[in-house]
C-alpha positions in Angstrom: 30.1 -47.4 -59.9 33.4 -45.3 -59.4 31.4 -42.7 -57.4 29.9 -45.4 -55.2 33.3 -46.9 -54.5 34.7 -43.4 -53.7 31.7 -42.7 -51.5 32.3 -46.2 -49.7 36.0 -45.4 -49.4 35.4 -42.0 -48.0 33.1 -43.4 -45.5 35.4 -46.0 -44.3 38.1 -43.4 -43.8 35.7 -41.3 -41.8 35.0 -44.4 -39.5 38.5 -45.0 -39.0 39.3 -41.3 -38.2 36.4 -41.4 -35.7 37.8 -44.6 -34.0 41.3 -43.2 -34.0 40.3 -40.0 -32.5 38.3 -41.7 -29.9 40.9 -44.2 -29.0 43.5 -41.3 -28.7 41.2 -39.5 -26.3 40.5 -42.5 -24.3 44.2 -43.6 -24.2 44.5 -42.3 -20.5 41.3 -44.0 -19.2 43.3 -47.4 -18.6 45.9 -45.5 -16.5 45.3 -45.2 -12.7 47.8 -43.4 -10.5 49.2 -45.6 -7.8 48.3 -44.4 -4.4 51.6 -44.5 -2.7 50.4 -43.4 0.8 47.1 -42.3 2.2 45.4 -41.7 5.8 43.2 -44.4 6.6 39.6 -43.1 6.6 38.5 -45.1 9.7 41.5 -43.8 11.9 41.9 -40.4 10.4 39.0 -39.1 8.3 39.7 -35.6 8.8 43.3 -35.8 7.6 42.3 -38.1 4.7 39.7 -35.5 3.6 42.2 -32.7 4.0 44.7 -34.4 1.7 41.9 -35.5 -0.7 40.7 -31.8 -0.9 44.2 -30.7 -1.8 44.6 -33.5 -4.4 41.4 -32.2 -6.3 42.5 -28.6 -5.8 40.2 -27.7 -3.3 40.3 -27.1 0.4 38.4 -28.8 3.2 35.7 -26.4 4.6 34.0 -26.9 7.8 30.5 -25.4 8.9 28.4 -26.9 6.0 24.9 -28.3 6.0 24.6 -31.1 3.7 21.1 -33.1 3.2 20.6 -36.2 1.2 17.5 -36.7 -0.9 16.4 -40.0 -2.5 14.6 -40.1 -5.7 12.4 -37.4 -7.5 9.7 -37.1 -4.9 12.4 -36.0 -2.4 14.8 -34.4 -4.8 12.7 -32.0 -7.0 10.7 -30.0 -4.3 13.7 -28.6 -2.6 15.3 -27.6 -5.8 12.0 -25.8 -7.1 11.6 -24.1 -3.6 15.2 -22.7 -3.9 14.4 -21.4 -7.4 11.2 -19.9 -6.2 12.8 -18.0 -3.4 15.8 -16.8 -5.5 16.6 -12.9 -5.1 19.7 -12.4 -7.1 20.7 -15.4 -9.3 19.9 -18.8 -10.4 22.6 -21.0 -12.1 21.7 -24.4 -13.6 23.7 -26.9 -15.5 22.6 -30.5 -16.5 23.5 -33.2 -19.0 19.9 -34.5 -19.4 17.0 -32.2 -19.9 14.1 -34.1 -21.9 10.6 -33.3 -22.8 7.7 -33.9 -20.2 6.1 -32.8 -17.2 8.9 -32.3 -14.9 10.9 -30.4 -17.7 7.9 -28.1 -18.2 7.8 -27.4 -14.4 11.4 -26.5 -14.1 11.2 -24.3 -17.4 8.4 -22.6 -16.0 10.3 -22.1 -12.5 13.3 -20.7 -14.3 11.2 -18.1 -16.5 9.3 -17.3 -13.4 12.6 -16.3 -11.5 13.8 -14.3 -14.5 10.5 -12.4 -14.7 11.1 -11.4 -11.1 14.4 -10.0 -12.2 16.5 -12.8 -11.1 19.6 -13.4 -13.2 19.0 -16.9 -14.7 21.8 -18.7 -16.4 21.2 -22.2 -18.0 23.7 -24.6 -19.6 22.4 -27.6 -21.4 24.7 -30.4 -22.6 24.1 -30.6 -26.5 24.1 -34.4 -26.6 22.4 -35.3 -23.2 19.6 -32.5 -23.6 18.9 -33.2 -27.3 15.4 -34.2 -26.7 14.3 -30.9 -24.9 11.4 -29.1 -26.6 12.4 -26.1 -28.3 9.3 -24.3 -27.1 10.7 -24.6 -23.5 14.0 -23.0 -24.4 11.9 -20.2 -26.1 9.7 -19.9 -22.9 12.8 -19.5 -20.7 14.7 -17.1 -23.3 11.4 -14.9 -23.8 11.3 -14.7 -19.9 14.8 -13.3 -19.7 16.9 -16.4 -19.1 20.1 -17.0 -20.6 20.2 -20.3 -22.1 23.2 -21.9 -23.7 24.4 -25.1 -25.2 27.6 -26.9 -24.2 29.7 -27.9 -27.3 27.3 -28.4 -30.3 28.3 -31.1 -32.8 30.9 -30.1 -35.4 32.1 -32.6 -38.0 35.6 -31.2 -37.9 36.0 -31.7 -34.3 34.7 -35.0 -33.0 37.5 -35.1 -30.1 36.0 -32.1 -28.5 32.3 -33.1 -28.9 33.2 -36.3 -27.5 33.9 -34.5 -24.1 30.7 -33.7 -22.6 29.6 -31.9 -19.4 28.0 -34.4 -17.2 27.8 -32.2 -14.3 24.5 -31.5 -12.5 24.5 -28.2 -10.9 22.0 -25.7 -9.5 23.3 -22.7 -7.4 20.8 -20.1 -6.1 21.9 -16.6 -4.9 25.4 -18.1 -4.3 24.4 -19.7 -1.0 22.7 -22.9 -1.7 23.9 -25.5 -4.0 22.6 -28.7 -5.3 24.4 -31.7 -7.0 24.0 -35.5 -7.7 22.8 -37.7 -10.3 19.4 -36.6 -11.1 18.6 -35.2 -14.6 15.5 -33.1 -15.5 13.1 -35.6 -17.0 9.9 -37.7 -16.1 12.0 -40.9 -15.7 13.3 -39.3 -12.4 9.9 -38.5 -11.0 8.3 -40.7 -8.3 10.0 -42.7 -5.6 12.2 -45.2 -7.7 9.6 -47.9 -7.1 9.0 -49.2 -10.5 11.0 -49.5 -14.0 9.3 -46.1 -15.2 10.7 -44.1 -12.3 14.5 -44.2 -11.7 16.5 -44.4 -8.5 18.9 -41.6 -7.7 20.6 -39.5 -5.0 21.1 -35.7 -4.9 22.5 -33.5 -2.3 21.5 -30.0 -1.0 24.5 -27.9 0.3 24.8 -24.7 2.2 27.7 -23.1 3.9 31.3 -22.4 3.0 31.6 -25.1 0.3 28.9 -23.7 -1.9 31.4 -21.1 -3.4 33.4 -24.2 -4.9 29.9 -25.5 -6.5 29.4 -22.1 -8.0 33.1 -22.3 -9.3 32.0 -25.4 -11.1 29.2 -23.6 -12.7 31.3 -20.6 -13.7 33.8 -23.0 -15.4 31.1 -24.7 -17.3 29.4 -21.1 -18.3 32.8 -20.1 -19.4 33.3 -23.2 -21.7 29.7 -22.6 -23.2 29.8 -18.9 -23.6 33.4 -17.4 -23.3 32.3 -15.3 -20.4 33.9 -15.4 -16.9 31.5 -14.8 -13.9 33.6 -13.2 -11.1 31.2 -10.5 -9.7 31.3 -10.5 -6.0 27.5 -11.3 -5.5 28.1 -14.8 -7.2 30.5 -15.6 -4.3 29.0 -14.0 -1.2 30.6 -14.4 2.1 29.4 -17.8 3.5 28.7 -18.2 7.2 28.7 -21.7 8.7 25.3 -23.4 8.5 26.2 -26.8 9.9 28.7 -29.0 11.3 29.7 -31.0 8.2 33.3 -30.7 6.6 33.3 -31.0 3.0 35.3 -30.4 -0.1 34.0 -30.4 -3.8 35.4 -32.3 -6.7 35.5 -30.5 -10.1 37.0 -32.6 -12.7 37.8 -31.5 -16.3 39.7 -34.4 -17.9 42.9 -33.4 -19.8 45.9 -35.6 -20.7 46.6 -37.2 -17.2 44.3 -38.8 -14.9 41.4 -36.4 -14.0 40.1 -35.3 -10.5 37.1 -37.5 -10.8 39.4 -40.6 -11.4 41.8 -39.7 -8.5 39.0 -39.1 -6.3 37.8 -42.7 -6.8 41.2 -44.1 -6.6 41.8 -42.2 -3.3 38.4 -43.6 -1.7 39.3 -47.2 -2.7 42.7 -46.9 -1.3 41.6 -45.1 2.0 39.1 -47.6 2.9 39.9 -49.8 5.9 36.6 -51.2 7.1 33.9 -50.8 4.4 33.4 -49.5 1.0 29.7 -49.2 -0.4 29.5 -47.9 -3.9 26.3 -47.3 -5.8 27.0 -46.6 -9.4 24.8 -46.5 -12.7 27.7 -47.4 -15.1 30.3 -49.5 -13.2 32.8 -50.5 -15.7 36.4 -50.4 -13.9 39.4 -50.6 -15.8 41.9 -53.3 -14.9 43.8 -51.1 -12.5 40.5 -50.5 -10.5 39.6 -54.0 -10.7 42.8 -54.8 -9.0 42.6 -52.0 -6.5 39.0 -53.1 -5.6 40.1 -56.7 -5.1 43.3 -55.4 -3.1 40.8 -53.6 -0.8 39.0 -56.7 -0.2 42.3 -58.5 0.6 43.1 -56.2 3.2 39.9 -56.7 5.1 37.6 -54.1 3.6 33.9 -55.1 3.2 33.5 -54.0 -0.5 29.9 -54.1 -1.8 29.0 -52.8 -5.4 25.5 -51.9 -6.3 24.6 -51.5 -10.0 21.5 -51.4 -12.3 20.2 -54.9 -13.2 17.6 -55.9 -15.9 16.2 -52.3 -16.2 19.5 -50.9 -17.2 19.1 -48.0 -19.6 22.1 -49.0 -21.5 22.2 -52.7 -22.0 25.8 -52.4 -23.7 27.1 -51.0 -20.5 25.6 -53.7 -18.4 27.5 -56.1 -20.7 30.7 -54.2 -20.5 30.3 -54.2 -16.7 29.9 -57.9 -16.7 33.2 -58.6 -18.5 35.1 -57.3 -15.4 33.2 -59.4 -12.7 35.2 -62.5 -12.7 38.4 -61.1 -11.0 36.2 -59.1 -8.6 34.2 -62.2 -7.6 37.2 -64.4 -7.0 38.6 -61.9 -4.9 35.5 -61.8 -2.7 33.9 -58.3 -3.7 30.1 -58.5 -3.4 28.3 -57.6 -6.5 24.6 -56.8 -6.6 22.1 -55.9 -9.3 19.0 -53.9 -8.4 15.8 -55.6 -9.7 13.2 -52.9 -9.4 14.2 -50.1 -11.6 17.2 -48.2 -13.3 19.6 -47.2 -10.5 21.2 -43.8 -11.7 22.9 -42.8 -8.3 26.5 -42.1 -8.0 27.3 -42.5 -4.4 30.3 -44.0 -2.4 30.6 -44.5 1.4 33.9 -45.3 3.1 34.2 -46.6 6.5 30.8 -45.1 7.6 32.3 -41.6 7.8 33.4 -40.2 4.3 30.6 -39.8 1.7 30.7 -38.9 -1.9 27.7 -37.8 -4.0 27.8 -36.5 -7.5 27.7 -37.1 -11.1 30.8 -39.3 -11.4 30.3 -42.7 -12.9 32.7 -45.4 -12.2 33.9 -45.8 -15.9 36.4 -44.4 -18.3 34.0 -41.9 -19.7 33.5 -40.1 -16.5 37.4 -40.4 -15.8 38.9 -39.6 -19.1 36.1 -37.6 -21.0 33.3 -36.0 -19.2 33.6 -32.8 -16.9 32.1 -34.1 -13.6 31.5 -33.2 -10.0 30.8 -34.4 -6.6 30.4 -33.2 -3.0 32.7 -35.1 -0.5 31.9 -35.1 3.1 33.3 -36.1 6.5 30.0 -36.5 8.8 29.0 -39.9 10.3 25.3 -38.5 10.1 25.5 -38.2 6.3 27.4 -41.5 6.0 24.6 -43.3 8.1 21.9 -41.7 5.8 23.8 -43.0 2.7 24.2 -46.4 4.0 20.5 -46.6 5.1 19.7 -45.8 1.5 22.2 -48.5 0.4 20.9 -51.3 2.6 17.3 -50.6 1.4 18.6 -50.9 -2.1 20.3 -54.1 -1.3 17.0 -55.4 -0.2 15.6 -55.1 -3.8 18.7 -56.4 -5.5 20.1 -59.7 -6.5 23.6 -60.8 -5.5 25.8 -61.8 -8.5 27.6 -65.1 -8.1 30.6 -66.8 -10.1 28.0 -69.3 -11.2 26.3 -66.7 -13.0 29.2 -66.0 -15.3 30.0 -69.7 -15.8 26.6 -70.2 -17.2 27.0 -67.6 -19.9 27.2 -68.8 -23.5 30.6 -68.2 -25.6 28.8 -65.9 -27.9 27.6 -63.9 -24.9 31.1 -63.5 -23.6 32.5 -62.3 -26.7 29.9 -59.7 -27.0 30.5 -58.6 -23.4 34.1 -58.3 -24.3 33.4 -56.1 -27.3 31.2 -54.0 -25.3 34.0 -53.4 -22.8 36.3 -52.3 -25.6 33.6 -49.8 -26.8 32.8 -48.7 -23.0 33.7 -45.1 -23.2 31.3 -44.5 -26.1 28.2 -45.7 -24.5 
């Protein structure tokens, strides 16, 4: 009996220690820097993005070509085509890599590139890619790919394990980059038309800004292996390929607000006409609820699109719901997609500035995960993103204040508890 009590006591202490460590890590998640002054996007988009780029330790680069792809049927073919034509290097990092047909196709593509003599490096997040088949890893390694895990679980270092790499990166030959929300799993196949096939957005990028995307991979690889990739052929001189101005957000949360969090704060603050946000995990902290409400008060058309009944994390949907009352009262329009899980992370400001990447609108992305996003100034790209947003709204249901009023008290309590635990989901 004594042994049982000792064991239960040790378990209780372990749980308390994990909660304390988690709470300390997430302490900064509720903080948001006050945006004192920001160029209005509608009137000065170039000035806004120039300041924005400096804020995230990048620079605004002109002469890029950025193409948006919607859902797996559009997203996967150009990625596989780029890998197939690789001549010198393929660098890939992802959070999700499951078992299935799409994962098999990518493993074969990586292996084929390595067998042609291409340097292939793959970083898999130890938490997000835990269901990958061992045979796929062996297939890549035997072909010559270097495959490494990002932060394996260690019982004595929960705080470090809790900080994941959520970045989606593919860089081929140092001159073509891909980023967005898509993972390597069969759920991302298809056209997002049914619950078995998720809705997502990804971007292909060429031009000078690709060097920053490569830099994000070098950072990820360094964390996973201790190696720093600085050879010149990984960072070739990149000629202009288009007319889009762009910068790249590379976020590594530390003890203050991260680049991901500052980026979202700046986009909200800079909006003067419209702010359209699609986000898989929309769990705004109180300062962000206030910022979104203030944007609506100053006349911005604020619309938020989220997953609905097919949310892959119901607890996150509950956590999100606990933030809706103030937003709805301020006039912010909230929509839940009814067709499938929406996994995209896209924001369009004033029909001119667009952000596409891995950044979720929640404390985990802001305070814990390594994240990334391409941010562009180009009305053509914004128009494409708005077209996709409008199409998604047609398959969505608008949330009303009556929806919240009809919730039972126990449901509200569970929602509040889910919000407290939001960073762990």
